[in-house]
C-alpha positions as CSV (number, residue, x, y, z in Angstrom):
1,M,-145.3,102.4,59.1
2,A,-145.1,102.6,62.5
3,D,-141.3,103.9,64.2
4,S,-141.0,100.9,65.9
5,T,-141.1,98.9,62.7
6,W,-138.3,101.1,61.1
7,W,-136.5,100.8,64.0
8,W,-136.8,96.6,64.7
9,L,-136.0,96.0,60.9
10,A,-132.3,98.6,60.8
11,A,-131.5,96.3,64.5
12,G,-132.7,93.3,62.6
13,S,-130.6,94.3,59.3
14,L,-127.6,95.2,62.2
15,I,-127.4,92.0,62.9
16,A,-128.0,89.9,59.8
17,V,-124.8,91.9,58.9
18,E,-123.0,90.4,62.2
19,L,-123.2,87.5,61.5
20,V,-122.3,87.5,58.0
21,T,-118.5,89.5,59.0
22,G,-118.6,88.1,62.5
23,T,-117.8,91.5,64.2
24,F,-119.2,91.1,67.9
25,Y,-119.7,95.0,68.5
26,L,-122.4,95.4,65.4
27,L,-124.5,93.2,68.6
28,M,-124.1,95.7,70.4
29,V,-125.2,98.7,68.8
30,S,-128.5,96.9,67.7
31,V,-129.3,96.5,71.3
32,G,-129.2,100.1,71.1
33,L,-131.6,100.1,68.2
34,C,-133.8,98.0,69.9
35,A,-134.5,100.2,73.0
36,A,-136.1,102.9,70.5
37,A,-137.8,100.2,69.4
38,L,-139.3,100.1,72.8
39,A,-139.1,103.8,73.3
40,A,-141.3,104.3,69.8
41,H,-143.9,101.3,71.6
42,A,-143.5,103.6,74.3
43,G,-144.8,106.6,72.1
44,L,-141.9,108.6,73.3
45,P,-141.3,111.6,70.4
46,V,-138.8,110.4,67.6
47,T,-135.8,112.9,69.1
48,W,-135.7,110.4,72.2
49,Q,-135.6,107.4,70.5
50,W,-132.8,108.7,68.6
51,A,-130.9,109.5,72.1
52,I,-131.7,106.3,73.7
53,A,-130.1,104.0,70.2
54,A,-127.2,106.9,70.9
55,V,-126.8,106.0,74.8
56,M,-127.8,102.5,74.7
57,G,-125.6,101.5,71.9
58,S,-122.7,103.4,72.8
59,G,-123.3,102.5,76.2
60,T,-123.2,99.3,75.7
61,V,-120.2,99.0,73.3
62,S,-118.0,100.9,76.0
63,A,-118.9,98.3,78.6
64,W,-117.8,95.5,76.4
65,R,-114.5,97.2,75.8
66,S,-114.2,97.9,79.2
67,Y,-114.5,94.0,80.0
68,R,-112.6,93.5,77.3
69,R,-109.7,95.2,79.4
70,T,-109.9,93.3,82.1
71,Q,-109.9,89.6,80.5
72,P,-106.3,88.1,80.1
73,P,-105.1,87.8,76.5
74,P,-105.8,84.0,74.5
75,A,-102.9,81.4,74.6
76,P,-100.8,81.9,71.4
77,A,-102.1,78.9,68.9
78,Q,-99.6,76.4,69.6
79,A,-99.7,77.0,73.3
80,N,-103.9,77.3,73.8
81,Q,-105.3,74.1,75.0
82,D,-108.9,75.6,73.2
83,V,-107.5,75.0,69.7
84,N,-104.7,72.4,70.2
85,M,-105.5,68.9,72.3
86,D,-102.4,68.0,73.1
87,V,-102.0,70.7,75.6
88,G,-102.0,70.1,78.9
89,A,-101.4,66.6,78.5
90,T,-98.5,64.4,80.0
91,V,-96.0,62.4,78.9
92,Q,-93.2,59.8,80.6
93,V,-89.8,61.2,79.6
94,D,-87.4,58.3,81.2
95,H,-84.0,59.5,79.5
96,W,-82.8,63.7,78.5
97,Q,-80.3,64.0,76.2
98,A,-77.1,65.9,76.7
99,N,-78.9,69.1,74.3
100,N,-82.3,68.7,76.8
101,T,-84.0,66.9,74.2
102,C,-85.9,63.1,74.3
103,R,-88.7,61.1,72.6
104,V,-91.4,60.3,74.8
105,K,-94.7,57.7,73.7
106,Y,-97.4,60.0,73.2
107,R,-100.5,58.8,71.5
108,G,-99.0,55.6,70.2
109,A,-96.4,57.4,68.5
110,L,-93.0,58.6,69.5
111,W,-92.7,62.4,69.4
112,D,-89.4,64.8,69.6
113,A,-89.4,66.1,72.3
114,A,-87.9,69.4,74.7
115,L,-87.5,71.1,77.4
116,Q,-89.6,74.9,77.1
117,N,-87.2,77.3,78.0
118,G,-84.3,74.9,79.2
119,S,-80.9,75.6,79.4
120,K,-78.6,73.4,77.4
121,D,-76.2,73.1,80.4
122,Q,-78.9,72.0,83.2
123,V,-79.7,68.3,83.9
124,V,-82.9,67.8,83.6
125,P,-84.4,64.2,85.9
126,S,-86.8,61.7,84.2
127,G,-90.6,61.6,85.2
128,Q,-93.5,63.2,84.0
129,Y,-93.8,66.1,82.5
130,V,-96.9,68.0,80.6
131,V,-96.9,69.7,77.3
132,A,-96.9,73.1,77.3
133,E,-97.2,73.3,73.4
134,V,-96.7,72.3,70.6
135,V,-94.0,74.0,68.0
136,G,-93.8,71.9,64.8
137,N,-93.9,68.5,65.5
138,R,-91.7,68.9,68.9
139,L,-93.8,68.8,72.3
140,M,-92.7,71.9,74.6
141,L,-92.5,70.0,77.8
142,K,-92.0,71.2,81.4
143,P,-92.3,70.4,84.4
144,S,-95.1,68.5,85.6
145,S,-96.9,69.4,89.7
146,L,-96.9,65.7,90.8
147,S,-94.2,64.9,90.1
């Protein structure tokens, strides 16, 4: 069997393992194995094929790690709009209670709500608020930029 066939089989195996485990870094290593397979097709010696696999695999892993470091960390699930459809929704608060909690009508039901990062001593005006996060069955609200 040709050298390139072994490289393609190894790359395919890593991709299959990645699909089972969800480890994105295995895809980066398989890029290096694909590069080695292309080097084998080009007729380069086995030593060069291994070197190309190592350089490309480690290079793509390093590039991905440095890219991930520049990205902000994801929000926790209760405040992440990708996880919770309620985050970012607008609600109308008619009356705040003395402890900065209220009841709001949202999605056809009454919900308990509280002011996010709110002091119990401050007076909060009624108006439009945005759902910042959902803690249990309580909406945590922040002031809307529209009000």
